[in-house]
C-alpha positions as CSV (number, residue, x, y, z in Angstrom):
1,M,-57.7,43.4,-39.3
2,K,-59.3,40.3,-39.8
3,K,-56.5,37.8,-38.9
4,I,-56.6,34.1,-41.6
5,F,-56.3,30.8,-39.6
6,I,-54.4,28.3,-41.5
7,P,-54.4,25.1,-39.5
8,A,-51.2,23.5,-38.4
9,I,-51.5,20.7,-40.5
10,T,-51.5,22.3,-43.9
11,L,-48.3,24.4,-43.2
12,L,-46.7,20.8,-42.3
13,L,-47.7,19.2,-45.2
14,T,-47.0,22.1,-47.8
15,G,-43.7,22.1,-46.4
16,W,-43.2,18.6,-47.2
17,A,-44.0,19.1,-50.4
18,V,-41.5,21.3,-50.9
19,S,-38.8,19.8,-49.7
20,S,-39.6,16.2,-51.2
21,Q,-40.3,18.5,-54.9
22,A,-36.4,20.0,-54.3
23,Q,-34.9,16.3,-53.3
24,Y,-36.4,14.9,-56.2
25,T,-34.8,17.5,-58.4
26,E,-31.4,17.5,-57.1
27,T,-31.0,13.2,-57.5
28,Y,-33.0,12.3,-60.3
29,V,-31.0,10.9,-63.0
30,N,-33.4,9.4,-66.3
31,P,-32.6,5.9,-66.4
32,A,-32.6,6.4,-70.5
33,Y,-29.2,7.9,-69.9
34,Q,-27.9,6.4,-67.3
35,G,-25.7,3.6,-69.3
36,R,-23.1,1.8,-67.4
37,C,-23.2,5.0,-64.9
38,G,-24.7,4.4,-61.7
39,L,-25.3,6.8,-58.4
40,Q,-21.5,6.3,-58.1
41,G,-20.6,7.2,-60.8
42,C,-19.3,5.7,-64.3
43,P,-16.8,3.0,-64.0
44,E,-13.3,3.2,-66.2
45,E,-13.8,3.0,-70.2
46,D,-12.2,0.1,-71.5
47,P,-9.3,0.4,-73.6
48,P,-10.0,0.0,-77.3
49,L,-8.6,-3.2,-78.7
50,F,-5.1,-3.1,-80.6
51,E,-5.4,0.7,-80.4
52,D,-1.6,1.1,-79.8
53,I,-0.7,-0.9,-82.5
54,F,-2.9,0.1,-85.6
55,D,-4.9,3.7,-84.7
56,K,-3.6,7.0,-86.0
57,P,-5.1,9.5,-84.1
58,G,-8.5,10.6,-85.5
59,N,-9.3,7.0,-87.4
60,E,-12.3,5.7,-87.2
61,S,-10.7,2.2,-87.0
62,Y,-12.5,-0.9,-87.6
63,W,-10.5,-3.3,-85.1
64,K,-11.0,-0.2,-82.3
65,N,-15.3,0.7,-82.7
66,R,-16.6,-3.2,-84.1
67,F,-14.4,-5.5,-83.1
68,R,-15.3,-6.1,-79.6
69,T,-17.0,-9.4,-79.9
70,Y,-14.0,-12.0,-80.6
71,R,-12.2,-15.3,-79.7
72,V,-8.6,-16.1,-78.4
73,Y,-6.5,-18.5,-79.1
74,P,-2.9,-19.1,-78.2
75,I,-0.6,-19.3,-81.2
76,V,2.3,-22.1,-81.3
77,M,4.9,-19.5,-82.6
78,Y,7.4,-21.6,-85.2
79,P,11.1,-21.1,-85.4
80,E,12.3,-17.8,-86.5
81,P,13.8,-18.6,-90.1
82,A,17.4,-17.8,-90.7
83,P,18.1,-14.2,-92.3
84,C,19.1,-15.8,-95.6
85,D,15.6,-17.9,-95.7
86,D,13.4,-14.7,-95.5
87,V,14.6,-13.0,-98.9
88,G,16.1,-16.8,-100.3
89,M,19.8,-16.5,-102.2
90,A,20.0,-15.1,-105.5
91,S,22.4,-15.6,-108.4
92,E,23.3,-13.3,-111.7
93,Q,25.0,-14.8,-114.7
94,T,25.2,-12.7,-117.9
95,V,24.1,-14.8,-120.8
96,N,24.5,-14.5,-124.9
97,A,21.3,-16.0,-126.3
98,H,19.7,-15.8,-129.7
99,E,16.0,-15.5,-131.6
100,Y,16.3,-18.0,-134.1
101,Q,15.9,-22.1,-134.0
102,R,18.6,-24.1,-135.1
103,G,18.3,-26.5,-138.0
104,V,15.3,-25.0,-139.1
105,V,15.2,-23.6,-143.3
106,V,14.6,-19.7,-142.3
107,S,15.0,-16.9,-145.1
108,A,15.9,-13.0,-145.2
109,N,15.3,-10.3,-147.5
110,R,18.3,-8.0,-148.6
111,G,19.0,-5.8,-145.6
112,Q,17.0,-7.9,-142.8
113,R,18.1,-9.4,-140.1
114,M,19.8,-13.3,-140.8
115,Y,20.7,-13.4,-136.6
116,D,21.1,-11.2,-133.8
117,S,22.9,-11.8,-130.5
118,T,21.4,-10.6,-127.3
119,T,22.7,-10.1,-123.7
120,Y,20.7,-10.3,-120.6
121,T,21.0,-10.8,-116.9
122,L,19.5,-14.3,-115.5
123,T,18.7,-14.1,-112.1
124,T,18.1,-17.3,-110.0
125,H,16.5,-17.3,-107.4
126,T,16.4,-20.0,-104.5
127,I,14.5,-20.5,-101.8
128,T,16.5,-22.1,-98.6
129,G,13.4,-22.2,-96.5
130,E,9.9,-23.4,-96.4
131,A,7.7,-20.8,-98.0
132,Y,4.4,-20.8,-100.1
133,S,2.5,-18.8,-102.4
134,F,-0.9,-18.1,-103.7
135,N,-2.1,-20.3,-106.6
136,T,-3.6,-17.2,-108.4
137,K,-3.9,-13.5,-107.6
138,G,-7.2,-12.0,-106.5
139,V,-8.3,-9.9,-103.4
140,I,-9.0,-10.9,-100.0
141,S,-11.4,-8.3,-98.4
142,S,-12.6,-7.4,-95.1
143,K,-15.1,-4.6,-94.1
144,T,-12.7,-1.9,-94.2
145,H,-9.5,-3.5,-96.1
146,D,-8.7,-4.9,-99.2
147,F,-5.5,-7.3,-99.7
148,K,-4.4,-7.9,-103.1
149,I,-2.5,-11.0,-103.9
150,H,0.1,-11.5,-106.4
151,T,1.0,-14.6,-107.5
152,D,5.2,-14.1,-106.7
153,D,4.4,-13.2,-103.4
154,L,6.1,-15.1,-100.8
155,F,4.6,-16.3,-96.9
156,R,6.1,-17.8,-94.2
157,P,3.7,-18.9,-91.4
158,Y,4.7,-17.4,-88.1
159,G,3.0,-20.1,-86.1
160,E,-0.8,-22.2,-85.8
161,V,-3.5,-22.2,-83.8
162,S,-6.0,-24.8,-83.3
163,I,-9.8,-24.4,-83.9
164,N,-12.5,-27.3,-83.0
165,E,-9.5,-29.6,-83.5
166,A,-8.1,-28.5,-86.7
167,N,-4.8,-26.9,-87.0
168,F,-4.5,-24.0,-89.2
169,M,-1.3,-22.1,-90.4
170,L,-1.0,-18.3,-89.7
171,L,0.0,-15.6,-92.1
172,R,0.6,-11.8,-92.1
173,L,-0.6,-9.7,-94.6
174,D,1.2,-6.7,-96.1
175,N,3.6,-7.1,-92.9
176,T,1.3,-6.4,-90.5
177,A,-0.6,-8.1,-87.6
178,Y,-3.6,-8.8,-90.0
179,T,-3.2,-12.7,-90.3
180,L,-4.9,-15.1,-92.3
181,L,-6.0,-18.4,-91.6
182,I,-4.7,-21.1,-93.8
183,D,-6.5,-25.1,-93.3
184,E,-4.0,-28.0,-94.1
185,K,-5.6,-28.0,-97.8
186,G,-4.3,-24.7,-98.3
187,K,-7.9,-23.1,-98.0
188,I,-8.3,-19.7,-96.7
189,Y,-10.8,-19.8,-93.5
190,D,-13.7,-17.5,-93.6
191,K,-12.7,-15.0,-90.4
192,M,-9.4,-13.3,-90.1
193,G,-7.4,-12.8,-87.0
194,I,-4.6,-10.3,-85.4
195,A,-1.9,-11.4,-83.5
196,H,-0.7,-10.0,-80.5
197,G,1.0,-11.1,-77.2
198,G,1.0,-14.6,-78.4
199,K,-2.6,-14.8,-79.1
200,L,-4.6,-14.4,-81.8
201,Y,-7.7,-12.4,-82.0
202,V,-10.4,-14.0,-84.6
203,G,-13.4,-11.7,-85.0
204,N,-17.2,-12.7,-86.0
205,D,-17.2,-11.1,-89.6
206,V,-16.9,-13.0,-92.4
207,I,-14.2,-11.9,-95.1
208,V,-14.0,-12.3,-99.0
209,Y,-11.7,-13.4,-101.1
210,N,-11.7,-13.7,-104.9
211,P,-11.5,-15.8,-107.2
212,K,-12.8,-18.5,-104.9
213,Y,-10.5,-21.1,-106.2
214,M,-7.7,-19.4,-104.4
215,K,-5.8,-21.1,-102.7
216,L,-1.7,-21.5,-101.1
217,I,0.5,-24.0,-102.2
218,R,3.7,-24.7,-101.3
219,A,6.3,-22.2,-103.8
220,E,8.9,-23.4,-106.2
221,N,12.3,-23.7,-104.6
222,V,13.5,-22.1,-107.5
223,S,12.8,-19.3,-110.3
224,Q,14.5,-17.5,-112.4
225,S,14.1,-14.2,-114.0
226,A,15.7,-12.3,-116.9
227,S,16.2,-8.5,-117.2
228,G,18.6,-6.0,-118.6
229,K,18.4,-7.5,-122.8
230,Q,20.5,-5.8,-125.2
231,L,21.6,-6.2,-128.2
232,N,25.4,-7.2,-129.0
233,F,25.3,-7.7,-132.5
234,D,23.5,-8.4,-135.4
235,I,24.3,-10.4,-139.4
236,R,22.4,-9.2,-142.2
237,Y,21.9,-10.3,-146.0
238,D,23.2,-7.4,-148.1
239,G,22.6,-9.2,-151.8
240,I,25.6,-10.0,-154.1
241,E,28.7,-7.5,-154.9
242,N,31.1,-8.5,-157.2
243,G,29.8,-11.9,-157.8
244,M,30.7,-12.4,-154.0
245,L,27.9,-12.9,-151.2
246,S,27.7,-9.8,-149.1
247,F,26.7,-9.9,-145.3
248,L,26.5,-7.0,-143.0
249,V,27.8,-7.2,-139.1
250,Y,26.7,-4.7,-136.9
251,D,28.4,-4.5,-133.5
252,A,25.7,-2.4,-131.3
253,A,28.5,-1.4,-128.4
254,S,30.6,0.5,-130.9
255,G,27.7,1.5,-133.5
256,T,30.0,0.3,-136.4
257,K,29.0,-1.9,-139.4
258,T,31.6,-4.6,-140.8
259,K,31.2,-6.3,-144.4
260,R,31.9,-9.7,-145.2
261,T,32.0,-11.6,-148.5
262,V,31.8,-15.3,-149.3
263,Y,32.0,-17.5,-152.3
264,P,28.5,-18.6,-153.6
265,A,29.8,-22.1,-154.0
266,Q,30.6,-21.7,-150.2
267,R,28.2,-24.2,-148.9
268,F,28.7,-23.8,-145.0
269,V,29.6,-20.3,-143.6
270,N,30.8,-19.0,-140.4
271,I,30.6,-15.2,-139.9
272,N,31.5,-13.3,-136.6
273,G,31.4,-16.9,-134.7
274,V,27.9,-17.7,-135.9
275,S,27.9,-20.9,-138.7
276,F,25.1,-21.5,-141.2
277,E,24.4,-23.5,-144.1
278,I,23.2,-21.4,-147.5
279,I,20.1,-23.4,-149.3
280,Y,19.6,-20.6,-151.8
281,Y,20.2,-17.0,-152.6
282,T,19.3,-14.7,-155.0
283,P,20.7,-10.8,-155.0
284,E,17.5,-9.9,-152.8
285,Y,16.7,-13.0,-150.9
286,I,18.4,-15.7,-149.4
287,E,17.7,-19.0,-147.7
288,Y,19.6,-20.6,-145.3
289,R,19.6,-22.8,-141.7
290,L,21.6,-21.8,-138.5
291,N,23.7,-25.2,-137.6
């Protein structure tokens, strides 16, 4: 058999090539997929900002995924309001009223109401601390949140920050840490912040508010609202009966009607505590003036 002679240098080069190829395959990492990882492995991922405060499992939160570029400002906190300042102080009273002007000649046909007495609850709300509201209703929007604003919403600033030597009051929205920045003229700053750990984190995304003339104003110290309106009694003209002017008094509580009559020559009449002057009458019509 003929022997094949292979030079030693050829074997040496071939062995080096095989060994080199195996080493290359085991240690190569594609730079396109390396990212932050190096030969020593990947560093620990930074925890998402505010995740513990706002995010629910499975949510793709704007503050978690996009609020990466931000500036941090220390908050000068305002003193905590007294408990009664949080909601103000309210008092209620029952008011008896009527819907007719006094001293004005009015008329009624037979069977129509001449006068009605109503009872309602008047609630007086007194704000004992510093509070603000917006001058109009509207909407304040970020990329992921819409906050509806009503004119009867009360806001109490919880602190302030200084940006470029200008001071901004801080208002929480919907009892969250989402914060509006308000300048000294009541105008809304064009970026929203989030409060955490005594600091305000302000992102770069611009917020939008509508209408454009929306601004913060000092709230009224006293406001009143009426509710629970109920009819107490009413008086109706009932024509002429046996030569007498006839009136019906309807009591809403008992549902009963009581007839009252007066002489036609009687100019001033008092029925159920209501005083009025008779100006003119027919069996189907009466003119009168409440005193």
